[in-house]
Backbone as numpy.savetxt, mean C-alpha at the origin, in Angstrom:
# Nx Ny Nz CAx CAy CAz Cx Cy Cz
22.85 -9.43 25.48 21.72 -8.87 24.53 22.84 -8.60 23.22
22.21 -8.11 21.87 23.40 -7.55 21.26 22.43 -6.44 20.31
22.70 -5.63 20.20 22.55 -4.20 19.95 22.85 -3.75 18.74
21.86 -2.96 17.82 22.27 -2.25 16.62 21.39 -1.26 15.82
21.39 -1.11 14.69 20.24 -0.74 14.08 20.54 -0.97 12.61
19.68 -1.36 11.58 19.01 -2.17 10.60 18.11 -0.53 9.85
18.76 -0.66 8.59 18.49 0.64 7.73 17.46 0.31 6.14
16.17 0.43 6.13 15.80 0.02 4.72 15.19 1.69 4.10
15.68 1.14 2.86 14.78 2.82 1.96 13.99 2.03 0.72
13.35 3.21 0.40 12.17 3.05 -1.15 12.46 3.80 -1.48
12.23 3.61 -2.75 12.36 4.55 -4.09 10.79 5.77 -4.01
10.95 6.87 -3.85 9.15 7.31 -4.01 9.51 8.86 -3.89
9.98 9.15 -5.57 10.41 10.26 -5.34 9.30 11.69 -5.42
9.25 12.90 -4.69 8.12 13.44 -4.74 7.59 13.41 -3.35
7.59 12.34 -2.74 6.78 11.55 -1.96 7.47 12.21 -0.36
6.91 13.22 0.86 7.18 13.38 1.90 6.83 13.48 3.13
7.21 13.05 3.91 6.11 12.41 5.24 6.78 12.88 6.51
6.18 12.87 7.31 6.27 13.66 8.71 7.21 12.54 9.27
8.40 12.95 10.05 9.79 12.16 10.57 8.93 11.63 11.79
8.95 10.31 12.14 8.24 10.27 13.41 9.14 8.79 13.80
9.29 8.55 15.45 9.87 7.25 15.62 8.54 6.59 16.65
8.51 5.39 16.63 7.83 4.86 17.01 8.11 3.74 17.85
7.87 3.71 19.17 7.83 2.39 20.06 7.62 1.21 19.75
7.93 -0.04 19.20 7.51 -1.29 18.66 7.57 -2.14 19.72
6.30 -2.93 20.31 6.05 -3.91 21.02 6.72 -5.12 20.22
8.06 -5.73 20.70 8.47 -6.84 19.95 9.33 -7.17 20.39
9.64 -8.49 20.90 10.95 -8.86 21.95 12.32 -8.45 20.95
12.44 -7.85 19.59 13.25 -7.97 19.42 13.96 -6.93 18.87
12.81 -5.82 18.63 12.70 -4.70 17.86 12.25 -3.27 18.99
13.43 -2.45 19.40 12.63 -1.68 20.07 12.18 -0.28 19.56
12.22 0.17 18.60 11.80 1.11 17.59 11.74 1.55 16.20
11.06 1.87 15.76 11.38 2.16 14.33 11.64 3.78 13.94
12.39 3.99 12.94 12.45 5.83 12.75 12.02 5.96 11.32
11.15 6.99 10.83 10.40 6.79 9.73 10.89 8.23 9.33
11.42 8.48 7.67 11.99 9.73 7.53 11.82 9.90 6.08
11.85 11.02 5.26 11.92 11.49 4.37 13.46 11.37 3.72
13.77 10.76 2.48 15.16 10.65 2.31 15.58 11.53 1.15
16.51 11.47 0.55 16.54 12.53 -0.48 15.96 12.08 -1.62
15.97 10.59 -2.07 15.17 10.23 -3.23 13.92 9.53 -3.16
13.66 9.39 -1.75 12.79 8.13 -0.92 12.20 8.05 0.15
12.02 7.38 1.05 11.92 7.43 2.19 12.88 6.22 2.89
13.10 6.22 4.07 13.95 5.45 4.97 13.38 5.14 6.35
13.67 3.74 6.40 13.27 3.15 8.10 14.27 2.67 8.65
14.44 2.83 10.29 15.81 2.72 10.37 15.03 1.95 11.64
15.57 0.19 12.15 14.78 -0.06 13.26 15.95 -0.21 14.12
15.83 0.31 15.15 16.70 -0.29 16.60 16.09 -1.55 17.16
17.33 -2.53 17.12 17.06 -3.57 17.54 17.57 -4.70 18.39
17.32 -5.54 19.31 17.91 -6.13 20.23 18.06 -7.37 20.39
18.79 -8.35 19.87 18.94 -9.79 20.32 19.20 -10.65 21.36
18.91 -11.32 22.02 19.31 -11.69 22.98 20.28 -13.09 22.64
20.34 -13.64 21.58 21.50 -13.97 21.12 20.98 -14.33 19.56
21.57 -14.98 18.96 21.81 -15.36 17.13 20.98 -16.21 16.83
20.46 -16.79 17.44 19.28 -17.78 17.36 18.11 -17.27 16.83
17.77 -16.17 17.29 16.87 -15.39 17.15 16.81 -14.31 15.58
17.85 -14.84 15.18 17.63 -14.19 13.65 16.96 -13.99 13.08
16.17 -15.20 12.98 15.17 -15.46 11.34 13.91 -14.54 11.78
13.51 -15.13 13.24 12.70 -14.03 14.04 12.36 -12.58 13.72
13.84 -12.29 13.64 13.87 -10.82 13.51 13.82 -10.34 12.29
14.21 -11.25 11.54 14.38 -11.04 9.88 12.84 -11.09 9.48
11.91 -11.66 9.77 10.60 -11.59 9.10 9.68 -10.79 10.02
10.45 -10.30 11.39 9.47 -9.43 12.04 9.68 -7.67 11.29
11.29 -7.81 10.70 11.59 -6.38 10.23 10.90 -6.40 8.64
11.16 -7.70 7.92 9.95 -7.63 6.59 8.55 -7.16 6.63
8.36 -7.82 7.75 6.35 -7.40 8.07 6.28 -5.81 8.55
7.46 -5.29 9.12 7.18 -4.00 10.00 6.94 -3.22 8.29
7.99 -3.32 7.51 8.53 -2.71 6.17 7.47 -3.15 5.55
6.76 -4.22 5.50 5.38 -4.21 4.44 4.10 -3.32 4.78
4.02 -3.59 6.38 3.33 -2.70 6.43 3.08 -1.40 6.48
4.14 -0.73 6.36 4.10 0.82 6.44 4.14 1.30 4.58
4.77 0.00 3.97 4.25 0.57 2.20 2.83 0.28 2.27
2.44 -0.80 2.63 0.77 -0.94 2.53 0.26 0.06 2.91
0.51 0.82 3.71 -0.28 1.96 4.46 -0.10 3.24 3.66
1.29 3.52 3.24 1.67 4.58 2.40 0.78 4.04 1.23
0.57 3.24 0.25 0.14 3.20 -0.83 -1.43 3.02 -0.61
-1.76 2.43 0.35 -3.68 2.62 0.48 -3.74 4.54 0.62
-2.89 5.00 1.65 -3.30 6.36 2.07 -3.20 7.49 0.76
-2.25 7.02 -0.07 -1.87 7.97 -1.21 -1.90 7.31 -2.41
-2.97 6.33 -2.55 -3.38 5.48 -3.48 -2.31 5.81 -4.55
-1.14 5.03 -4.38 0.18 5.01 -5.64 0.34 3.59 -5.65
1.29 3.07 -6.07 1.82 1.81 -6.68 3.44 1.87 -5.92
3.04 2.11 -4.54 4.54 1.93 -3.30 5.09 0.94 -3.68
6.74 1.37 -3.92 7.65 -0.28 -4.54 7.82 -0.94 -3.00
7.83 -0.69 -2.03 8.24 -1.19 -1.00 9.52 -0.56 -0.45
9.92 -1.28 0.42 11.54 -1.27 0.98 12.66 -1.85 0.76
13.84 -1.65 0.79 14.73 -2.55 0.46 15.66 -2.30 1.45
16.63 -3.33 1.88 17.63 -3.64 2.93 18.84 -2.74 2.27
19.34 -1.58 3.21 20.76 -0.90 2.82 21.74 -1.40 3.39
21.61 -1.58 4.75 22.82 -1.65 5.73 22.23 -2.17 7.11
23.07 -2.15 7.87 23.24 -2.48 9.36 23.38 -3.74 9.93
23.33 -3.85 11.11 23.39 -5.37 11.78 23.10 -5.03 13.57
23.65 -5.83 14.11 23.89 -6.09 15.30 25.23 -6.38 15.95
25.94 -5.56 16.76 27.16 -5.81 17.36 27.05 -6.76 18.67
27.78 -8.04 18.19 27.75 -9.14 19.02 29.47 -9.24 19.86
30.02 -8.15 19.44 31.45 -8.15 20.23 32.38 -7.61 19.50
33.36 -7.99 19.86 34.57 -6.91 19.64 34.95 -7.07 17.84
34.45 -8.83 17.22 35.02 -8.92 16.22 33.78 -9.53 15.19
32.59 -9.51 16.04 31.58 -10.60 15.52 30.39 -9.45 15.43
29.65 -9.29 14.41 28.90 -8.67 13.73 27.95 -9.14 13.21
26.35 -9.42 13.43 25.22 -10.03 12.33 25.11 -8.99 11.33
25.14 -9.72 9.62 24.82 -8.47 9.09 23.49 -9.12 8.34
22.96 -7.98 7.79 21.55 -8.59 7.05 21.69 -8.70 5.33
21.84 -9.70 4.83 22.28 -9.08 3.36 20.92 -8.60 2.22
21.07 -8.08 1.51 19.94 -7.91 0.83 19.53 -8.64 -0.03
18.02 -8.67 -0.55 17.92 -9.89 -1.07 17.97 -9.37 -2.72
18.43 -10.14 -3.33 18.47 -9.58 -4.94 16.85 -9.09 -5.62
17.05 -8.31 -6.18 16.16 -7.90 -7.22 15.95 -6.83 -8.05
14.65 -6.60 -8.88 14.97 -5.51 -9.69 15.03 -4.20 -9.20
15.49 -2.84 -9.39 15.41 -1.93 -8.98 13.83 -1.50 -9.21
13.22 -0.46 -7.87 12.14 -0.32 -8.36 11.91 1.08 -9.30
10.30 1.28 -9.59 10.95 1.92 -10.58 9.90 3.70 -9.98
11.01 4.82 -10.34 10.48 5.94 -9.71 9.12 6.18 -9.32
8.81 6.84 -8.38 7.12 7.36 -8.58 7.25 8.63 -8.71
5.62 9.01 -9.21 5.42 10.25 -9.86 5.36 11.13 -8.62
5.78 12.33 -8.98 5.86 13.51 -7.45 4.08 13.47 -6.81
4.29 12.96 -5.27 3.10 13.14 -4.46 3.69 13.78 -3.39
3.57 15.40 -3.15 3.93 15.73 -2.57 3.30 15.98 -0.94
3.60 15.34 0.44 2.91 15.66 1.18 3.51 16.09 2.28
3.86 17.28 2.04 5.20 18.01 3.46 4.64 17.75 4.68
5.09 17.10 5.63 4.53 17.49 7.19 3.04 16.81 7.17
2.93 15.37 6.10 1.25 15.01 6.11 1.76 13.77 5.91
0.64 12.92 6.14 0.70 11.37 5.91 0.05 11.05 6.86
-0.26 9.57 6.71 -0.46 8.47 7.81 -0.26 8.61 9.10
-1.00 7.90 9.84 -0.72 7.66 11.32 -0.30 6.47 11.35
1.05 6.34 11.26 1.97 5.45 11.35 1.65 4.42 13.04
1.86 5.06 13.93 2.07 4.49 15.13 0.76 3.96 15.63
-0.46 4.78 15.01 -1.54 3.86 15.81 -1.79 2.91 14.53
-1.57 2.48 13.52 -1.87 1.53 12.64 -0.91 0.58 13.06
0.73 0.95 13.17 1.41 -0.47 13.86 1.08 -1.05 14.97
0.58 -0.34 15.92 0.55 -0.56 17.13 -1.02 -1.42 17.00
-1.88 -0.96 16.41 -3.39 -1.83 16.62 -3.02 -3.37 16.10
-2.44 -3.36 15.11 -1.84 -5.07 14.62 -3.32 -5.98 13.90
-4.50 -4.88 13.37 -5.13 -5.48 12.79 -4.81 -6.13 11.50
-4.74 -7.38 11.67 -4.79 -8.10 10.52 -5.30 -8.32 9.46
-7.12 -7.72 9.81 -7.81 -8.15 8.57 -7.32 -7.01 7.70
-7.47 -5.15 8.23 -7.42 -4.37 7.62 -6.15 -4.58 6.69
-4.57 -4.79 7.73 -3.68 -5.17 6.90 -3.65 -6.12 5.56
-4.71 -6.97 5.35 -4.87 -7.83 4.65 -5.45 -7.20 3.33
-6.27 -6.28 3.37 -6.82 -5.63 2.45 -5.91 -4.33 1.78
-5.29 -3.71 3.13 -4.09 -2.84 2.29 -3.14 -3.53 1.60
-2.76 -4.68 1.62 -2.03 -5.42 0.57 -2.62 -5.89 -0.66
-3.88 -6.26 -0.95 -4.25 -6.55 -1.94 -4.81 -5.34 -2.32
-4.89 -3.80 -1.74 -5.41 -2.71 -2.52 -3.67 -2.21 -2.99
-2.70 -2.35 -2.86 -1.36 -1.99 -2.79 -1.12 -2.91 -4.21
-1.27 -4.30 -4.79 -1.22 -5.20 -5.44 -2.03 -4.87 -6.62
-2.98 -4.70 -6.26 -3.97 -3.67 -7.35 -3.21 -2.43 -8.12
-3.28 -1.81 -7.28 -2.25 -0.78 -7.79 -1.06 -0.53 -8.39
-0.36 -1.92 -8.30 0.93 -2.17 -8.95 0.51 -2.97 -10.21
-0.70 -3.14 -10.84 -1.32 -3.59 -12.16 -1.03 -2.49 -13.05
-0.53 -2.65 -14.03 -0.80 -1.21 -14.97 -1.91 -1.27 -16.24
-2.05 -2.99 -16.35 -2.89 -2.99 -17.43 -4.28 -2.78 -16.52
-5.09 -1.90 -17.14 -6.49 -1.26 -16.79 -7.26 -2.21 -16.32
-7.68 -3.23 -17.16 -8.64 -4.09 -16.83 -7.99 -5.33 -15.69
-6.86 -5.47 -16.07 -6.59 -6.04 -14.84 -6.60 -5.39 -13.25
-6.48 -4.41 -13.78 -6.61 -3.43 -12.31 -7.88 -3.49 -11.85
-8.55 -3.13 -12.82 -10.38 -3.25 -12.40 -10.81 -4.76 -11.56
-10.38 -5.73 -12.18 -10.49 -6.76 -11.73 -10.12 -7.07 -10.41
-9.02 -6.80 -9.97 -8.38 -6.53 -8.64 -8.97 -5.73 -7.63
-9.30 -4.52 -8.27 -10.23 -3.49 -7.35 -11.29 -4.36 -6.95
-12.24 -4.52 -8.09 -13.30 -5.61 -7.71 -13.49 -6.97 -6.95
-12.51 -7.74 -7.03 -12.20 -8.61 -6.03 -12.32 -8.33 -4.80
-10.99 -6.95 -4.64 -11.71 -6.74 -3.02 -12.78 -5.97 -2.90
-13.71 -5.75 -3.11 -15.02 -5.24 -2.97 -16.06 -6.86 -2.91
-15.70 -7.87 -3.95 -16.51 -8.87 -3.37 -16.00 -9.60 -2.09
-14.85 -9.71 -2.06 -14.36 -10.14 -0.41 -14.94 -9.26 0.44
-14.94 -8.01 0.18 -15.41 -7.23 1.42 -17.29 -7.24 1.58
-17.51 -7.73 0.74 -19.21 -7.70 0.35 -19.68 -9.20 0.96
-18.57 -10.24 1.63 -19.01 -11.38 1.84 -18.84 -12.51 1.13
-19.95 -13.06 0.51 -20.67 -13.95 -0.48 -19.90 -13.65 -1.74
-19.71 -12.38 -2.31 -19.44 -11.69 -3.68 -20.43 -11.75 -4.67
-21.33 -11.90 -4.43 -22.08 -11.97 -5.46 -22.69 -10.52 -5.95
-22.64 -10.32 -7.58 -23.03 -9.10 -7.96 -23.67 -7.91 -7.00
-25.09 -8.79 -6.72 -25.74 -7.65 -5.93 -24.66 -7.63 -4.28
-23.98 -7.96 -3.85 -23.79 -7.63 -2.51 -22.84 -6.65 -2.90
-22.10 -7.05 -3.91 -20.53 -6.08 -4.17 -21.51 -4.56 -4.68
-22.50 -4.60 -5.30 -23.25 -3.46 -5.80 -24.12 -2.53 -4.42
-24.28 -3.39 -3.67 -24.63 -2.82 -2.25 -23.64 -1.89 -1.65
-22.01 -2.83 -1.75 -21.12 -2.11 -1.29 -20.77 -0.70 -1.96
-20.90 -1.00 -3.18 -20.40 0.37 -4.39 -21.52 1.68 -3.55
-22.78 1.08 -3.92 -23.88 1.94 -3.68 -23.85 2.79 -2.01
-23.21 1.72 -0.93 -23.02 2.68 0.25 -22.03 3.60 0.15
-20.84 3.09 -0.59 -19.39 4.14 -0.68 -19.88 5.30 -1.84
-20.35 4.89 -2.65 -20.17 6.10 -4.02 -20.52 7.55 -3.78
-21.55 7.67 -2.64 -21.63 9.06 -2.55 -20.63 9.66 -1.78
-19.87 9.02 -1.16 -18.90 9.60 -0.06 -17.54 10.06 -1.15
-17.56 9.56 -2.55 -16.50 9.89 -3.09 -16.62 10.60 -4.09
-15.45 11.26 -4.88 -15.79 11.85 -6.21 -16.65 11.32 -7.11
-17.96 11.33 -7.77 -18.60 10.42 -8.87 -18.31 10.90 -10.44
-17.82 9.99 -10.97 -18.36 10.12 -12.51 -19.63 10.71 -13.53
-19.59 11.97 -13.62 -20.88 12.19 -14.11 -20.56 12.08 -15.92
-21.78 11.29 -16.48 -21.53 11.13 -17.94 -21.82 12.37 -18.76
-22.07 12.23 -20.11 -22.41 13.26 -20.73 -23.87 13.14 -21.13
-24.48 14.23 -21.60 -25.78 14.45 -21.65 -26.69 14.54 -20.43
-27.82 13.94 -20.36 -29.17 14.30 -19.49 -28.80 13.15 -18.61
-28.39 11.98 -19.01 -28.15 10.91 -17.98 -27.03 10.87 -17.25
-26.94 9.79 -16.39 -26.27 9.53 -15.41 -25.87 8.12 -14.72
-24.99 7.35 -14.91 -24.74 6.40 -14.19 -23.71 6.12 -13.29
-23.75 5.03 -12.96 -22.78 4.46 -11.49 -21.54 4.62 -12.34
-20.45 4.80 -11.28 -18.92 4.84 -11.56 -18.55 3.25 -12.02
-19.27 2.34 -11.13 -18.47 1.09 -11.91 -18.99 0.99 -13.49
-20.76 0.88 -13.60 -20.83 0.70 -14.93 -20.30 1.42 -15.89
-19.99 2.65 -15.36 -19.39 3.47 -16.61 -17.88 2.77 -16.67
-17.08 2.28 -15.96 -15.65 1.86 -15.94 -15.75 0.46 -16.85
-16.78 -0.27 -16.49 -16.97 -1.71 -17.02 -17.59 -1.42 -18.39
-18.12 -0.54 -18.87 -18.96 -0.04 -20.55 -17.17 0.16 -20.80
-16.43 1.13 -20.48 -14.93 1.43 -21.21 -14.48 0.94 -21.26
-13.77 -0.24 -20.45 -13.07 -1.43 -20.49 -13.57 -2.61 -21.29
-14.95 -2.67 -21.67 -15.54 -3.82 -22.62 -15.65 -3.05 -23.99
-15.45 -1.93 -24.29 -15.52 -1.07 -25.13 -14.72 -1.72 -26.63
-13.28 -1.89 -26.38 -12.62 -1.99 -27.18 -12.65 -3.78 -28.06
-13.19 -4.31 -26.99 -13.36 -5.60 -27.72 -15.11 -5.71 -28.23
-15.55 -4.96 -28.45 -16.95 -4.85 -29.27 -16.22 -3.49 -30.46
-15.21 -3.56 -30.99 -14.89 -3.31 -32.13 -14.29 -1.63 -32.04
-14.95 -1.22 -30.96 -14.86 0.55 -30.85 -13.51 1.17 -30.42
-12.42 1.42 -30.94 -11.35 1.35 -30.50 -11.19 3.48 -30.39
-11.76 4.21 -29.83 -12.16 5.70 -29.91 -10.71 6.08 -29.21
-10.17 7.30 -29.40 -9.35 7.76 -28.84 -9.19 7.85 -27.54
-10.60 8.47 -27.19 -10.95 8.96 -25.78 -11.28 7.62 -25.04
-11.06 6.25 -25.47 -11.42 5.31 -24.21 -10.26 5.50 -23.68
-8.93 5.21 -23.97 -8.04 5.24 -22.39 -8.21 6.21 -21.72
-8.61 7.67 -22.35 -8.16 8.58 -20.97 -9.66 8.52 -20.14
-10.94 7.61 -20.29 -11.91 7.45 -19.65 -11.91 6.52 -19.01
-11.27 5.23 -19.51 -10.65 4.40 -18.42 -9.70 4.67 -17.13
-8.81 5.60 -17.47 -7.84 6.06 -16.70 -8.37 6.76 -15.48
-9.52 7.92 -15.88 -10.49 8.67 -15.26 -11.36 7.99 -14.37
-11.70 7.21 -14.97 -12.76 6.14 -14.04 -12.09 4.70 -13.13
-10.92 4.89 -13.67 -9.87 3.93 -12.70 -9.58 4.67 -11.50
-9.02 5.99 -12.04 -8.95 6.86 -10.32 -9.95 7.04 -9.25
-11.06 7.29 -9.82 -12.44 7.46 -9.22 -12.50 5.97 -8.31
-12.63 4.78 -9.15 -13.28 3.64 -8.57 -12.10 3.05 -7.39
-10.77 3.60 -7.58 -9.86 3.38 -6.49 -10.19 3.96 -5.33
-10.43 5.40 -5.45 -10.86 5.79 -4.22 -12.48 4.93 -3.81
-13.24 4.76 -4.50 -14.51 3.69 -3.82 -14.34 2.47 -3.12
-12.99 1.77 -3.57 -12.35 0.85 -3.07 -11.70 1.10 -1.87
-10.96 2.28 -1.85 -10.23 2.67 -0.89 -11.20 2.67 0.64
-12.29 3.77 -0.03 -13.33 4.20 1.00 -13.84 2.96 1.53
-14.27 2.00 1.05 -15.08 0.59 1.58 -14.19 -0.33 2.37
-12.77 -0.16 2.33 -11.42 -1.10 2.80 -11.91 0.09 4.06
-11.75 1.51 4.37 -11.94 1.93 5.21 -13.20 1.82 6.07
-14.42 1.16 5.47 -15.54 1.30 6.09 -15.76 0.13 6.52
-15.46 -1.12 5.91 -15.74 -1.94 5.93 -14.99 -3.24 6.26
-13.75 -3.02 6.25 -12.39 -4.04 6.67 -12.54 -4.36 7.97
-12.61 -3.55 9.05 -12.53 -3.72 10.45 -13.55 -4.24 10.60
-14.92 -4.89 10.40 -15.83 -5.55 10.70 -15.54 -7.35 10.83
């Protein structure tokens, strides 16, 4: 049996989570330790390999658990969390034989805005041990949507999630999901005596530039509406993803 530790880190300036250690039900991973590092978050895995032939299975499991944690953070805090990258570690296979996991090449993640959550955060233990593939799927979609900076594209991503949650994905079904969820999250109120749904307001603000109206307030209104619409989708996932 070969034992060792493997460390992954993520850039997330200002994001602080409660330190936790979770026992993992996996043949090659005994536990994972999550804590806030100086400039982000760190995850260290305590691994055990019966043979070097299990390397690929272990690597896939490590990547999956890192992605699970990243998606949960993005979902709970509504931020475009960049994900974890390999830092170091391996498994000691004897006196001079050590399995080392080379880092995957790629661009450095952008620093995240401050999101202080001292001593607070998701319940990773229950989430990871539950192994709910459907919830994980929607968390990944939500994280991908938040990683899209263009407001129109992000709106389309978020709306597609509601379509999937609605079943067949017709406009009426999506509107039904929105109507069930909107009352439980902050809702945008339009000016004057009238009031409209958040989705309608967002759609109007996004399509306004194409109609030749480039008011300075449009960008601000879109950001305000998108922020609230993300909460709508977040609540919809929490309510309907497990069905």
